[in-house]
C-alpha positions as CSV (number, residue, x, y, z in Angstrom):
1,M,75.9,-28.7,180.3
2,S,76.0,-25.2,178.8
3,N,79.2,-23.2,178.6
4,K,77.5,-20.6,180.9
5,K,76.8,-23.1,183.6
6,N,80.3,-24.7,183.3
7,A,81.9,-21.3,183.7
8,A,79.9,-20.5,186.8
9,Q,80.6,-23.8,188.5
10,N,84.3,-23.5,187.7
11,N,84.7,-20.1,189.3
12,P,84.4,-20.6,193.0
13,A,85.7,-17.2,193.8
14,S,82.6,-15.6,192.1
15,I,80.3,-15.9,195.2
16,K,79.7,-12.3,196.3
17,T,77.1,-10.6,198.5
18,Y,74.1,-9.6,196.3
19,K,73.9,-6.1,195.0
20,K,71.1,-4.4,193.0
21,D,73.3,-4.0,189.9
22,S,74.4,-7.7,190.0
23,S,73.5,-9.7,186.9
24,V,72.5,-12.7,189.0
25,S,70.4,-13.1,192.2
26,Y,69.7,-16.0,194.6
27,A,66.8,-18.1,195.7
28,L,67.4,-18.7,199.4
29,G,65.9,-21.9,200.6
30,A,64.7,-25.2,199.2
31,A,61.2,-24.1,198.3
32,P,62.2,-21.0,196.3
33,T,65.0,-22.9,194.6
34,F,62.6,-25.7,193.5
35,E,60.3,-23.0,192.0
36,L,63.2,-21.5,190.2
37,L,64.3,-24.8,188.7
38,K,60.8,-25.8,187.7
39,K,59.7,-22.4,186.2
40,Y,63.0,-21.0,184.9
41,P,65.5,-23.8,184.4
42,E,67.2,-21.8,181.6
43,K,67.9,-19.0,184.0
44,A,69.4,-21.1,186.8
45,T,73.2,-21.1,186.8
46,R,74.3,-22.8,190.1
47,V,72.8,-24.6,193.1
48,F,74.5,-24.8,196.4
49,V,73.6,-27.2,199.2
50,H,74.8,-27.1,202.8
51,S,76.7,-30.0,204.3
52,S,74.2,-30.2,207.2
53,W,71.2,-30.5,204.9
54,E,69.5,-33.8,205.8
55,R,69.3,-36.1,202.8
56,G,66.0,-37.5,201.9
57,A,63.1,-37.2,199.4
58,A,63.6,-33.5,199.0
59,S,67.3,-33.7,198.3
60,D,66.8,-36.6,196.0
61,E,64.2,-34.6,194.0
62,L,66.5,-31.6,193.9
63,F,69.4,-33.6,192.6
64,K,67.2,-35.2,190.0
65,I,66.0,-31.9,188.7
66,C,69.5,-30.5,188.6
67,R,70.8,-33.4,186.6
68,F,68.0,-33.0,184.2
69,I,68.8,-29.4,183.4
70,G,72.6,-29.9,183.5
71,I,73.6,-28.4,186.8
72,E,75.8,-30.2,189.3
73,P,74.8,-29.1,192.9
74,E,77.8,-27.8,194.9
75,E,78.2,-28.6,198.6
76,R,79.8,-25.4,199.6
77,D,79.0,-24.1,203.1
78,K,80.9,-20.8,202.4
79,A,78.3,-19.8,200.0
80,F,75.7,-19.8,202.8
81,S,77.9,-17.6,205.1
82,V,78.2,-15.1,202.2
83,L,74.7,-15.1,200.8
84,S,72.3,-16.0,203.7
85,Q,72.0,-14.9,207.3
86,K,69.3,-17.5,208.0
87,E,70.4,-20.6,210.0
88,N,67.6,-22.7,208.4
89,C,68.8,-22.1,204.8
90,F,70.2,-25.3,203.3
91,V,69.8,-24.7,199.6
92,I,70.5,-21.7,197.4
93,G,69.8,-21.4,193.7
94,E,71.7,-18.8,191.7
95,F,69.9,-17.4,188.6
96,E,70.2,-14.7,185.9
97,K,67.9,-11.8,186.4
98,Y,65.2,-11.1,183.7
99,E,62.2,-8.9,182.9
100,L,58.9,-9.9,181.4
101,A,56.2,-7.9,179.7
102,L,52.8,-7.7,181.5
103,D,49.7,-9.2,180.0
104,P,47.4,-6.2,179.0
105,S,44.3,-8.4,179.0
106,K,44.7,-9.3,182.7
107,A,44.3,-7.6,186.1
108,H,47.4,-5.9,187.5
109,I,48.7,-4.9,190.9
110,V,50.5,-1.5,190.7
111,L,52.9,-0.7,193.5
112,V,53.9,3.0,193.7
113,N,57.4,3.3,195.3
114,P,57.3,0.2,197.5
115,S,60.2,0.3,200.0
116,N,60.4,-3.0,201.9
117,S,61.7,-6.2,200.5
118,G,59.8,-8.5,202.9
119,N,56.5,-6.7,202.2
120,L,57.1,-7.0,198.4
121,G,57.7,-10.7,198.7
122,T,54.6,-11.2,200.8
123,I,52.6,-9.3,198.2
124,L,53.9,-11.4,195.4
125,R,52.9,-14.6,197.2
126,T,49.5,-13.2,198.0
127,A,49.0,-12.1,194.4
128,L,49.7,-15.6,193.1
129,G,47.3,-17.1,195.7
130,F,44.5,-15.0,194.4
131,G,45.2,-15.4,190.7
132,I,46.9,-12.1,189.7
133,Y,50.1,-12.7,187.8
134,D,51.0,-9.2,186.7
135,I,52.8,-6.7,188.9
136,A,53.8,-3.2,187.9
137,I,56.3,-1.4,190.1
138,I,56.7,2.4,189.8
139,R,60.2,3.6,190.5
140,P,61.8,4.3,192.9
141,G,61.0,1.0,194.3
142,V,62.6,-1.9,196.1
143,D,64.4,-4.5,194.0
144,V,62.2,-7.5,193.2
145,F,65.3,-9.7,192.8
146,D,66.7,-8.9,196.2
147,P,67.2,-12.3,197.8
148,K,65.1,-11.2,200.7
149,T,62.2,-10.5,198.4
150,V,62.6,-13.8,196.6
151,R,62.7,-15.7,199.9
152,A,59.7,-13.9,201.3
153,S,57.7,-14.7,198.1
154,M,58.5,-18.4,198.7
155,G,59.4,-18.6,195.0
156,A,56.1,-17.1,193.9
157,L,58.1,-14.6,191.9
158,F,59.0,-17.2,189.4
159,S,55.3,-17.7,188.5
160,L,54.6,-13.9,188.0
161,R,55.3,-11.2,185.5
162,V,56.9,-8.2,187.1
163,K,57.9,-5.0,185.3
164,Y,59.3,-1.6,186.4
165,F,58.2,1.8,185.1
166,D,59.7,5.2,185.7
167,S,56.3,6.8,186.4
168,F,52.6,5.9,186.7
169,E,52.0,7.8,183.5
170,E,54.5,5.7,181.7
171,Y,52.7,2.6,182.9
172,C,49.3,3.9,181.8
173,G,50.6,4.7,178.4
174,S,52.4,1.4,177.9
175,K,51.4,-1.6,175.8
176,D,51.6,-3.6,179.1
177,C,48.7,-1.6,180.5
178,G,46.5,-1.8,177.3
179,A,44.9,1.0,175.4
180,T,41.3,0.9,176.6
181,G,38.8,-0.8,178.9
182,R,41.0,-1.0,182.0
183,A,39.5,0.1,185.4
184,F,41.8,1.8,187.9
185,Y,41.3,1.5,191.6
186,P,43.7,3.5,193.7
187,F,43.5,2.5,197.4
188,M,43.5,5.6,199.6
189,L,42.4,6.9,203.0
190,K,40.7,9.9,201.4
191,A,38.7,7.8,198.9
192,K,34.9,7.9,198.8
193,L,34.1,4.5,197.4
194,E,34.2,1.8,200.1
195,L,35.6,-1.6,199.2
196,G,32.8,-4.0,198.8
197,S,30.1,-1.4,198.0
198,S,30.3,-2.3,194.3
199,P,31.9,-5.2,192.3
200,L,35.5,-4.6,191.1
201,K,36.0,-5.2,187.4
202,Q,38.1,-8.2,186.5
203,R,40.3,-6.3,184.0
204,C,41.6,-3.6,186.4
205,S,44.7,-2.2,188.1
206,L,44.7,-2.2,191.9
207,V,47.0,0.7,192.8
208,F,48.8,0.9,196.2
209,G,51.2,3.5,197.6
210,N,54.3,3.5,199.6
211,E,54.2,1.8,203.0
212,A,54.9,5.1,204.9
213,T,53.1,7.7,202.8
214,G,50.5,5.9,200.7
215,L,49.4,7.5,197.4
216,P,49.5,11.2,196.8
217,D,46.2,13.1,196.5
218,S,46.6,13.3,192.7
219,F,45.5,9.7,192.6
220,L,42.0,10.8,193.8
221,N,41.5,11.7,190.1
222,V,42.6,8.3,188.8
223,G,39.7,5.9,188.1
224,E,37.6,5.1,191.2
225,S,39.6,5.6,194.4
226,V,38.8,3.0,197.1
227,I,39.0,2.9,200.9
228,I,39.2,-0.2,203.1
229,R,37.2,0.7,206.2
230,H,38.7,-0.1,209.6
231,S,38.3,1.1,213.1
232,N,39.6,4.4,214.4
233,E,42.0,2.5,216.7
234,I,44.6,2.4,214.0
235,D,45.8,4.9,211.4
236,S,46.0,2.5,208.5
237,L,46.5,-1.1,207.5
238,N,50.0,-2.3,206.6
239,L,50.6,-2.6,202.8
240,P,50.6,-6.5,202.5
241,M,47.4,-6.7,204.6
242,A,45.7,-4.0,202.5
243,V,46.7,-5.8,199.3
244,G,45.4,-9.1,200.6
245,I,42.0,-7.7,201.5
246,A,41.7,-6.0,198.1
247,L,42.6,-9.1,196.3
248,Y,40.1,-11.2,198.3
249,E,37.3,-8.7,197.3
250,W,38.5,-8.7,193.7
251,K,38.3,-12.4,193.6
252,R,34.9,-12.4,195.3
253,S,33.6,-9.8,192.9
254,G,34.3,-12.0,189.9
255,K,32.0,-14.7,191.3
256,L,29.0,-12.5,191.7
């Protein structure tokens, strides 16, 4: 077992409510914790199990993986009262936070100032489901390592590359974006191009605004702005729904 993991396990008083400036975060639930241990075992520092977790195939597999990577699961119910407000949470994985570069040769989702942890987690899981692995977040934006986000993603976070940028301009000028050949599709209510009217390019950035305000009008001059048509009975689609529809069309476009 590494000195880092030994130190964490020998410091029971170090369990504290998550804060954005914390060096570690938490995967709340068995499914997110399994994904953490399988995808980033080197980042995992501790695993807590609740005394009421029914032992069976899932617990046997968890303990097997933990032994393999040198972590001894801790049965500590207090950790759950501090870290999780969900009654059905029986496993928590603690891990060191990290940042990855985006792949400039792949399609990206760009989220401009997202503000809701649950929405971000849902978007991450949806992105993985449709085969987009690179997510750019323009600050200010919700913390991708907030345990609420990690839980809402069902562990999809650990299969993705997520990076923050201080502005959209910084993203566009970065190596992560790539120098040439990328198509930009800002999704806006004022856009003229209707989604589905022409195929979306495979190497592109699908750009979405804040849940409350959307993208500013300046994005009408970025690439080809796109609108998802819906009835006049609603003002707009919620952000995770809009992203899901856009990703379905992106995936479909690639098969034409």
